[in-house]
C-alpha positions as a Markdown table, in Angstrom:
| # | Residue | x | y | z |
|---|---|---|---|---|
| 1 | Met | 78.9 | 61.1 | 37.7 |
| 2 | Asp | 82.5 | 60.4 | 38.7 |
| 3 | Glu | 84.4 | 62.8 | 40.6 |
| 4 | Ile | 86.9 | 63.7 | 37.3 |
| 5 | Ala | 84.1 | 65.0 | 35.1 |
| 6 | Tyr | 82.0 | 66.5 | 38.3 |
| 7 | Arg | 85.1 | 68.4 | 38.9 |
| 8 | Lys | 85.5 | 69.4 | 35.1 |
| 9 | Ala | 81.7 | 70.7 | 34.6 |
| 10 | Ala | 82.5 | 72.6 | 37.9 |
| 11 | Ser | 85.6 | 74.8 | 36.4 |
| 12 | Ser | 84.2 | 75.2 | 33.6 |
| 13 | Ser | 80.9 | 76.9 | 34.3 |
| 14 | Pro | 81.3 | 80.8 | 34.9 |
| 15 | Ser | 80.5 | 80.9 | 38.2 |
| 16 | Ser | 78.8 | 78.6 | 41.1 |
| 17 | Pro | 75.4 | 77.9 | 41.2 |
| 18 | Ile | 74.9 | 79.9 | 44.8 |
| 19 | Thr | 77.2 | 82.9 | 43.8 |
| 20 | Thr | 74.5 | 83.7 | 40.9 |
| 21 | Ala | 71.6 | 82.6 | 42.9 |
| 22 | Ala | 72.8 | 85.3 | 45.6 |
| 23 | Ser | 74.3 | 87.7 | 43.9 |
| 24 | Leu | 77.9 | 87.5 | 45.7 |
| 25 | Ser | 80.9 | 89.3 | 44.3 |
| 26 | Asn | 83.9 | 89.5 | 45.3 |
| 27 | Ser | 84.9 | 92.1 | 43.6 |
| 28 | Leu | 85.3 | 94.9 | 46.4 |
| 29 | Ala | 88.0 | 92.8 | 47.8 |
| 30 | Glu | 90.1 | 92.5 | 44.6 |
| 31 | Gly | 89.9 | 96.2 | 44.6 |
| 32 | Ile | 90.8 | 97.1 | 47.9 |
| 33 | Asn | 93.9 | 93.8 | 47.8 |
| 34 | Ala | 94.6 | 96.0 | 44.2 |
| 35 | Gly | 95.1 | 98.9 | 46.1 |
| 36 | Ile | 96.8 | 98.0 | 48.8 |
| 37 | Arg | 99.5 | 96.6 | 46.1 |
| 38 | Leu | 99.4 | 99.6 | 44.2 |
| 39 | Ile | 100.3 | 101.5 | 47.6 |
| 40 | Gln | 103.4 | 98.8 | 48.5 |
| 41 | His | 104.7 | 99.1 | 44.6 |
| 42 | Arg | 104.7 | 103.0 | 45.3 |
| 43 | Ala | 106.4 | 102.9 | 48.0 |
| 44 | His | 109.4 | 99.9 | 47.2 |
| 45 | Gly | 109.0 | 99.0 | 50.6 |
| 46 | Tyr | 108.2 | 100.2 | 54.1 |
| 47 | Ala | 110.8 | 100.4 | 56.4 |
| 48 | Arg | 108.1 | 99.8 | 59.5 |
| 49 | Leu | 104.9 | 98.1 | 58.6 |
| 50 | Asp | 102.7 | 101.3 | 61.2 |
| 51 | Asn | 103.4 | 103.5 | 58.3 |
| 52 | Phe | 102.4 | 100.7 | 55.3 |
| 53 | Thr | 99.3 | 100.4 | 58.1 |
| 54 | Glu | 98.4 | 103.9 | 58.1 |
| 55 | Met | 99.0 | 104.7 | 54.4 |
| 56 | Ile | 96.1 | 102.0 | 53.3 |
| 57 | Tyr | 93.8 | 103.8 | 55.7 |
| 58 | Leu | 95.0 | 107.0 | 54.6 |
| 59 | Cys | 94.6 | 106.1 | 50.7 |
| 60 | His | 91.1 | 104.0 | 51.4 |
| 61 | Gly | 89.7 | 106.6 | 53.2 |
| 62 | Gly | 86.5 | 106.4 | 56.5 |
| 63 | Ile | 89.7 | 106.2 | 59.1 |
| 64 | Pro | 91.2 | 109.0 | 60.1 |
| 65 | Ala | 95.3 | 108.3 | 60.0 |
| 66 | Cys | 97.8 | 110.8 | 60.5 |
| 67 | Leu | 100.7 | 111.1 | 58.0 |
| 68 | Pro | 103.6 | 108.6 | 58.5 |
| 69 | Thr | 106.5 | 110.6 | 59.4 |
| 70 | Thr | 110.1 | 109.9 | 60.3 |
């Protein structure tokens, strides 16, 4: 099989054999990324990176964080 045909066959399959066999998924990472983008969109940008980082920790839980203050 030539390289172009192989690429077409690989790109048309819904998932790679490795992903299917191991039952791997990037849904957790995609969910966290969507949450971070939502935080960023709601705030219309943060003045300081520290405030943005603290808001991510606060919203995604599991890590105690101080509320951003002025």
